[in-house]
Residue frames as a rotation matrix with the C-alpha (Angstrom) as fourth column:
MET 1
0.553 -0.167 0.817 -48.64
-0.795 -0.398 0.457 10.37
0.249 -0.902 -0.352 2.43
THR 2
-0.367 -0.750 -0.550 -45.99
-0.389 0.661 -0.641 8.31
0.845 -0.021 -0.535 4.09
SER 3
0.621 0.583 -0.524 -46.81
0.175 0.548 0.818 5.78
0.764 -0.600 0.239 6.74
PRO 4
0.743 -0.321 0.587 -45.49
-0.663 -0.475 0.579 6.25
0.093 -0.819 -0.566 10.29
GLU 5
0.810 -0.457 0.368 -43.51
0.254 0.839 0.482 3.00
-0.529 -0.297 0.795 10.04
VAL 6
0.503 -0.629 0.593 -41.39
0.771 0.016 -0.637 4.34
0.391 0.778 0.493 7.18
THR 7
0.412 -0.341 0.845 -40.64
-0.204 -0.938 -0.279 7.72
0.888 -0.057 -0.456 8.77
GLY 8
0.846 -0.065 0.530 -40.02
-0.528 0.039 0.848 6.15
-0.076 -0.997 -0.002 12.17
ASP 9
0.771 -0.550 0.321 -37.33
0.486 0.834 0.262 3.86
-0.411 -0.046 0.910 10.75
ALA 10
0.819 -0.451 0.354 -35.25
0.072 -0.532 -0.844 6.63
0.569 0.717 -0.403 9.10
PRO 11
0.463 -0.711 0.529 -32.88
-0.886 -0.389 0.252 7.05
0.026 -0.586 -0.810 12.08
GLY 12
0.506 -0.246 0.827 -32.33
-0.167 0.912 0.373 3.29
-0.846 -0.327 0.421 12.07
LEU 13
0.838 -0.194 0.510 -31.40
0.545 0.310 -0.779 3.35
-0.007 0.931 0.366 8.39
LEU 14
0.708 -0.595 0.382 -29.02
-0.411 -0.786 -0.462 6.25
0.575 0.170 -0.801 8.99
ARG 15
0.420 -0.545 0.726 -27.38
-0.786 0.181 0.591 4.40
-0.453 -0.819 -0.352 11.88
GLY 16
0.661 -0.132 0.738 -27.00
0.276 0.958 -0.076 1.31
-0.697 0.254 0.670 9.74
ALA 17
0.850 -0.346 0.396 -25.39
0.331 -0.233 -0.914 3.31
0.409 0.909 -0.084 6.94
VAL 18
0.553 -0.663 0.505 -23.01
-0.761 -0.648 -0.018 5.06
0.339 -0.375 -0.863 9.37
ALA 19
0.477 -0.351 0.806 -22.10
-0.467 0.676 0.571 1.70
-0.745 -0.648 0.158 10.91
ALA 20
0.789 -0.153 0.595 -21.40
0.515 0.693 -0.504 0.18
-0.335 0.704 0.626 7.49
VAL 21
0.750 -0.530 0.395 -19.23
-0.016 -0.612 -0.791 3.12
0.661 0.587 -0.467 6.39
SER 22
0.493 -0.569 0.658 -17.37
-0.870 -0.322 0.374 3.15
-0.001 -0.757 -0.654 9.71
LEU 23
0.589 -0.248 0.769 -16.70
-0.072 0.932 0.355 -0.57
-0.805 -0.265 0.532 9.50
ALA 24
0.837 -0.272 0.475 -15.45
0.536 0.226 -0.814 -0.17
0.114 0.935 0.335 5.91
VAL 25
0.635 -0.626 0.452 -13.08
-0.471 -0.778 -0.415 2.65
0.612 0.051 -0.789 6.96
MET 26
0.482 -0.425 0.766 -11.81
-0.765 0.221 0.605 0.61
-0.426 -0.878 -0.218 9.90
LEU 27
0.616 -0.210 0.759 -11.18
0.272 0.961 0.046 -2.54
-0.739 0.178 0.649 7.87
GLY 28
0.868 -0.298 0.397 -9.72
0.336 -0.236 -0.912 -0.56
0.366 0.925 -0.104 4.94
SER 29
0.572 -0.676 0.465 -7.23
-0.757 -0.653 -0.017 1.12
0.315 -0.343 -0.885 7.26
LEU 30
0.428 -0.384 0.818 -6.24
-0.472 0.677 0.565 -2.22
-0.771 -0.628 0.108 8.76
LEU 31
0.759 -0.103 0.643 -5.78
0.526 0.680 -0.511 -3.76
-0.384 0.726 0.570 5.29
ALA 32
0.825 -0.470 0.314 -3.70
-0.083 -0.650 -0.755 -0.78
0.559 0.597 -0.576 4.13
ALA 33
0.450 -0.676 0.583 -1.43
-0.882 -0.233 0.411 -1.08
-0.142 -0.699 -0.701 7.18
MET 34
0.486 -0.249 0.838 -0.93
-0.024 0.954 0.298 -4.80
-0.874 -0.165 0.458 6.51
ILE 35
0.852 -0.164 0.497 -0.09
0.521 0.171 -0.836 -4.20
0.052 0.971 0.231 2.83
ILE 36
0.695 -0.615 0.373 2.37
-0.469 -0.781 -0.414 -1.42
0.546 0.112 -0.830 3.69
GLY 37
0.430 -0.521 0.737 3.95
-0.753 0.243 0.611 -3.52
-0.498 -0.818 -0.288 6.44
GLY 38
0.641 -0.147 0.753 4.38
0.330 0.939 -0.098 -6.48
-0.693 0.311 0.651 4.09
THR 39
0.865 -0.325 0.381 5.92
0.277 -0.324 -0.905 -4.25
0.418 0.889 -0.190 1.44
LEU 40
0.551 -0.686 0.476 8.39
-0.790 -0.612 0.032 -2.79
0.269 -0.394 -0.879 3.92
LYS 41
0.471 -0.361 0.805 9.32
-0.390 0.734 0.557 -6.28
-0.792 -0.576 0.205 5.14
ASP 42
0.790 -0.143 0.596 9.99
0.544 0.611 -0.575 -7.44
-0.283 0.779 0.560 1.56
ARG 43
0.731 -0.478 0.488 12.21
0.123 -0.610 -0.783 -4.42
0.672 0.632 -0.387 0.93
SER 44
0.909 -0.382 0.163 14.20
-0.286 -0.291 0.913 -4.57
-0.302 -0.877 -0.374 4.16
GLY 45
0.218 -0.940 0.261 17.93
0.181 0.302 0.936 -4.43
-0.959 -0.157 0.236 3.56
SER 46
0.284 -0.083 0.955 17.57
0.947 0.181 -0.266 -3.44
-0.151 0.980 0.130 -0.08
LEU 47
-0.368 -0.436 -0.821 19.08
0.181 -0.900 0.396 -0.45
-0.912 -0.003 0.410 -1.87
VAL 48
0.746 0.569 0.346 17.91
0.497 -0.129 -0.858 1.51
-0.444 0.812 -0.379 -4.91
ALA 49
-0.255 -0.867 -0.428 20.40
0.042 -0.452 0.891 2.56
-0.966 0.209 0.152 -7.59
THR 50
0.553 0.343 -0.759 20.50
-0.711 -0.281 -0.645 3.53
-0.435 0.896 0.089 -11.24
ALA 51
-0.105 -0.546 0.831 21.60
0.176 0.812 0.556 0.98
-0.979 0.205 0.011 -13.79
SER 52
0.032 0.106 -0.994 22.23
-0.928 -0.366 -0.069 0.81
-0.371 0.924 0.086 -17.51
VAL 53
0.788 0.357 0.502 21.25
-0.163 0.907 -0.389 -2.20
-0.594 0.225 0.773 -19.58
GLU 54
-0.243 -0.938 -0.248 24.27
-0.718 0.002 0.696 -3.96
-0.653 0.347 -0.674 -21.09
ARG 55
-0.907 -0.038 -0.419 22.69
-0.323 0.702 0.635 -7.12
0.270 0.711 -0.649 -22.50
VAL 56
0.064 0.976 0.209 19.14
-0.996 0.076 -0.050 -8.44
-0.065 -0.205 0.977 -22.82
VAL 57
-0.833 -0.359 0.421 18.97
-0.395 0.919 0.001 -12.11
-0.387 -0.165 -0.907 -21.79
ASP 58
-0.667 0.708 0.233 15.29
0.724 0.543 0.425 -12.74
0.174 0.452 -0.875 -22.42
ARG 59
-0.072 0.742 0.667 11.97
0.412 -0.587 0.697 -10.93
0.908 0.325 -0.263 -22.25
THR 60
0.862 0.501 0.073 12.04
0.115 -0.334 0.935 -10.53
0.493 -0.798 -0.346 -18.46
THR 61
0.657 -0.699 -0.283 15.76
0.486 0.106 0.868 -10.54
-0.577 -0.707 0.409 -17.65
ALA 62
0.795 -0.514 0.321 18.62
0.022 -0.504 -0.863 -8.24
0.606 0.694 -0.390 -18.57
VAL 63
0.173 -0.814 -0.554 22.21
0.984 0.124 0.125 -7.85
-0.033 -0.567 0.823 -17.45
ALA 64
0.782 0.153 0.604 22.79
0.220 -0.975 -0.038 -4.30
0.583 0.162 -0.796 -16.25
ARG 65
-0.424 -0.900 -0.102 25.66
0.586 -0.187 -0.788 -2.32
0.691 -0.394 0.607 -14.81
VAL 66
0.677 0.697 -0.237 24.35
0.586 -0.315 0.746 -1.19
0.445 -0.644 -0.622 -11.41
ASP 67
-0.070 -0.676 0.734 25.94
-0.083 -0.729 -0.679 1.93
0.994 -0.108 -0.005 -9.93
GLU 68
0.628 0.237 -0.742 26.53
0.634 0.397 0.664 0.59
0.452 -0.887 0.099 -6.41
PRO 69
0.966 -0.238 0.100 28.21
-0.253 -0.795 0.552 2.70
-0.051 -0.558 -0.828 -3.70
GLY 70
0.364 -0.881 0.301 31.41
-0.006 0.321 0.947 0.60
-0.931 -0.347 0.111 -3.90
GLY 71
-0.654 -0.535 -0.534 31.59
-0.528 -0.181 0.830 0.96
-0.541 0.825 -0.164 -7.68
PRO 72
0.146 0.776 -0.614 29.63
-0.989 0.118 -0.087 -0.36
0.005 0.620 0.785 -10.65
ARG 73
-0.705 -0.271 0.656 28.80
-0.345 0.939 0.017 -4.06
-0.620 -0.214 -0.755 -10.75
TYR 74
-0.601 0.493 -0.629 27.08
-0.612 0.222 0.759 -6.25
0.514 0.841 0.168 -13.30
ARG 75
-0.719 0.475 0.508 23.86
-0.250 0.505 -0.826 -7.86
-0.649 -0.721 -0.244 -12.06
ASP 76
-0.731 0.653 0.201 20.92
0.571 0.424 0.703 -9.73
0.374 0.628 -0.682 -13.49
VAL 77
-0.849 0.511 -0.130 17.83
-0.361 -0.743 -0.563 -7.52
-0.385 -0.431 0.816 -13.39
ARG 78
-0.436 0.819 0.374 14.19
0.838 0.521 -0.163 -8.59
-0.328 0.242 -0.913 -13.60
VAL 79
-0.932 0.110 -0.344 12.52
-0.214 -0.937 0.278 -6.15
-0.292 0.332 0.897 -15.96
GLY 80
-0.153 0.975 0.161 8.88
0.079 0.175 -0.981 -5.62
-0.985 -0.138 -0.104 -16.86
ARG 81
0.909 0.400 -0.117 9.49
-0.079 -0.111 -0.991 -4.85
-0.410 0.910 -0.069 -20.53
ASN 82
0.455 -0.758 0.468 12.17
0.883 0.450 -0.132 -5.26
-0.110 0.473 0.874 -23.14
TYR 83
0.724 -0.294 -0.625 14.76
-0.100 -0.940 0.326 -2.49
-0.683 -0.174 -0.710 -22.76
PRO 84
0.861 -0.507 0.040 17.29
0.095 0.082 -0.992 -1.65
0.500 0.858 0.119 -25.48
ARG 85
0.195 -0.891 -0.410 21.00
0.968 0.242 -0.065 -1.80
0.157 -0.384 0.910 -24.74
GLY 86
-0.727 -0.583 0.362 22.17
0.495 -0.811 -0.312 1.36
0.476 -0.048 0.878 -22.98
ALA 87
0.205 0.878 0.433 18.78
0.090 -0.457 0.885 2.21
0.974 -0.143 -0.173 -21.46
ARG 88
-0.845 -0.439 0.304 18.91
-0.212 -0.246 -0.946 3.73
0.490 -0.864 0.115 -17.96
LEU 89
0.271 0.940 -0.206 16.60
-0.014 0.217 0.976 2.44
0.962 -0.261 0.072 -15.26
GLU 90
-0.212 -0.240 0.947 16.25
-0.925 -0.264 -0.274 2.38
0.316 -0.934 -0.166 -11.50
VAL 91
0.085 0.175 -0.981 16.63
-0.047 0.984 0.172 -0.98
0.995 0.031 0.092 -9.76
ARG 92
0.522 0.077 0.850 16.22
-0.849 -0.044 0.526 -2.36
0.078 -0.996 0.042 -6.24
TYR 93
0.242 -0.523 -0.817 18.90
-0.120 0.820 -0.560 -4.81
0.963 0.234 0.136 -5.15
TRP 94
0.992 -0.025 0.128 20.13
-0.119 0.215 0.969 -6.55
-0.052 -0.976 0.210 -2.02
PRO 95
0.477 -0.870 -0.124 23.87
-0.845 -0.415 -0.339 -5.84
0.243 0.266 -0.933 -1.62
HIS 96
-0.456 -0.707 0.541 24.85
-0.835 0.550 0.015 -9.06
-0.307 -0.445 -0.841 0.16
ASP 97
0.110 0.585 0.804 22.65
-0.040 0.811 -0.584 -11.37
-0.993 0.032 0.113 -1.88
GLU 98
-0.884 -0.467 0.004 23.01
-0.049 0.101 0.994 -12.77
-0.465 0.878 -0.112 -5.37
GLU 99
-0.025 0.952 0.306 19.26
0.717 0.230 -0.658 -12.56
-0.696 0.203 -0.688 -5.96
PRO 100
-0.416 -0.131 0.900 18.49
0.846 -0.418 0.331 -10.67
0.333 0.899 0.285 -9.21
ALA 101
-0.887 0.127 -0.444 17.79
0.073 -0.911 -0.405 -6.97
-0.456 -0.392 0.799 -8.85
ALA 102
-0.121 0.922 0.368 14.29
0.953 0.212 -0.217 -5.76
-0.278 0.325 -0.904 -9.67
GLU 103
-0.673 -0.008 0.740 13.18
0.424 -0.823 0.377 -2.80
0.606 0.567 0.557 -11.72
THR 104
-0.778 0.347 -0.524 11.38
0.429 -0.315 -0.846 -0.18
-0.459 -0.883 0.096 -9.59
ARG 105
-0.835 0.534 -0.136 9.00
-0.486 -0.597 0.639 1.02
0.260 0.599 0.757 -12.32
GLY 106
-0.009 0.942 -0.335 5.45
-0.307 0.317 0.897 0.42
0.952 0.111 0.287 -11.12
GLU 107
-0.514 -0.253 -0.819 6.61
0.632 0.533 -0.562 -0.23
0.579 -0.807 -0.114 -7.57
LEU 108
0.639 0.760 -0.118 4.47
0.594 -0.389 0.704 1.04
0.489 -0.520 -0.700 -4.70
ARG 109
-0.383 -0.752 0.537 6.11
0.174 -0.630 -0.757 4.21
0.907 -0.196 0.372 -3.37
ILE 110
0.428 0.456 -0.781 5.86
0.847 0.100 0.523 4.49
0.316 -0.884 -0.343 0.40
PRO 111
0.560 -0.167 0.811 6.26
0.010 -0.978 -0.208 8.08
0.828 0.125 -0.546 1.61
GLY 112
-0.518 -0.732 0.443 7.60
-0.511 -0.151 -0.846 7.23
0.687 -0.664 -0.296 5.07
LEU 113
-0.797 0.170 -0.580 6.74
0.475 0.769 -0.427 5.53
0.373 -0.616 -0.694 8.30
TRP 114
-0.845 0.524 -0.105 4.24
-0.335 -0.673 -0.660 8.31
-0.417 -0.522 0.744 9.11
ILE 115
-0.485 0.690 -0.537 1.86
-0.633 0.147 0.760 6.53
0.604 0.708 0.366 6.71
PHE 116
-0.575 0.270 -0.772 1.17
0.547 0.829 -0.117 4.06
0.608 -0.490 -0.624 9.55
GLY 117
-0.863 0.269 -0.427 -0.15
0.207 -0.583 -0.786 7.05
-0.460 -0.767 0.447 11.54
VAL 118
-0.606 0.668 -0.431 -2.62
-0.793 -0.464 0.395 7.78
0.064 0.581 0.811 8.76
CYS 119
-0.391 0.437 -0.810 -3.78
-0.063 0.866 0.497 4.15
0.918 0.246 -0.311 8.89
ALA 120
-0.748 0.072 -0.660 -4.09
0.648 0.294 -0.703 4.36
0.144 -0.953 -0.266 12.69
VAL 121
-0.832 0.475 -0.288 -6.19
-0.334 -0.843 -0.422 7.54
-0.443 -0.255 0.859 12.48
GLY 122
-0.416 0.689 -0.593 -8.49
-0.739 0.124 0.662 5.86
0.529 0.714 0.458 9.95
PHE 123
-0.493 0.189 -0.849 -8.80
0.349 0.937 0.006 2.80
0.797 -0.293 -0.528 12.18
VAL 124
-0.843 0.155 -0.515 -9.62
0.475 -0.237 -0.848 4.90
-0.253 -0.959 0.126 15.26
ALA 125
-0.725 0.608 -0.324 -12.09
-0.650 -0.759 0.030 7.10
-0.228 0.232 0.946 13.35
GLY 126
-0.353 0.593 -0.724 -13.85
-0.444 0.574 0.688 4.01
0.823 0.564 0.061 12.00
ASN 127
-0.625 0.064 -0.778 -13.93
0.598 0.680 -0.425 2.47
0.501 -0.731 -0.463 15.47
VAL 128
-0.881 0.305 -0.362 -15.42
0.073 -0.667 -0.741 5.63
-0.468 -0.680 0.565 17.03
GLY 129
-0.566 0.693 -0.446 -17.99
-0.815 -0.389 0.430 5.92
0.125 0.607 0.785 14.24
LEU 130
-0.397 0.389 -0.831 -18.96
-0.035 0.898 0.438 2.28
0.917 0.203 -0.343 14.66
ARG 131
-0.757 0.084 -0.648 -19.32
0.645 0.253 -0.721 2.63
0.103 -0.964 -0.246 18.42
LEU 132
-0.814 0.479 -0.329 -21.45
-0.315 -0.839 -0.444 5.76
-0.489 -0.258 0.833 18.05
ALA 133
-0.497 0.639 -0.587 -23.63
-0.741 0.039 0.670 4.12
0.451 0.768 0.455 15.41
ILE 134
-0.268 0.405 -0.874 -24.39
0.182 0.912 0.366 1.01
0.946 -0.061 -0.318 17.46
ARG 135
-0.994 -0.068 -0.083 -24.82
0.097 -0.228 -0.969 2.82
0.047 -0.971 0.233 20.77
ARG 136
-0.235 0.968 -0.090 -28.37
0.930 0.251 0.270 2.54
0.284 -0.020 -0.959 22.04
SER 137
-0.511 0.139 0.849 -30.20
-0.059 -0.990 0.126 5.80
0.858 0.014 0.514 22.27
ARG 138
-0.874 0.207 -0.439 -31.43
0.469 0.131 -0.873 6.70
-0.123 -0.969 -0.212 25.72
PRO 139
0.058 0.956 0.288 -35.09
0.912 -0.168 0.373 7.63
0.405 0.241 -0.882 26.05
SER 140
-0.628 -0.248 0.737 -35.56
0.089 -0.965 -0.248 11.34
0.773 -0.090 0.628 26.49
SER 141
-0.554 0.416 -0.721 -37.00
0.822 0.138 -0.553 12.52
-0.131 -0.899 -0.418 29.79
ALA 142
-0.850 0.272 0.452 -39.61
-0.002 -0.859 0.512 14.85
0.527 0.434 0.731 28.35
């Protein structure tokens, strides 16, 4: 048989679990929004275009012909692996900056600004769950 202390504490354990999960959802949504915001800030003003490798400089750098809107242009590209000459890849570059372009393989794809709405819904749901879990129960008037 179970003791009354153990069965009487079950709602408290459930509330604690709900509070922990709600807090995790809330903080996870906040962290996701910060990561997405930082990624968008880093990419601001950049363009994505196809490029073909013309010359491999070293293990992480290649010279590629980037198909820019104004016509093709040779740029240094930071690559994650050694590409052979003539290989096609997608790169992110900043048109008014001489900073090397970066390969987009393995880059976090952001579907659109609506993703912040998903983070906000998760934050609000976690907040509501946390508030409901820590709310004191009122004694019943039986």
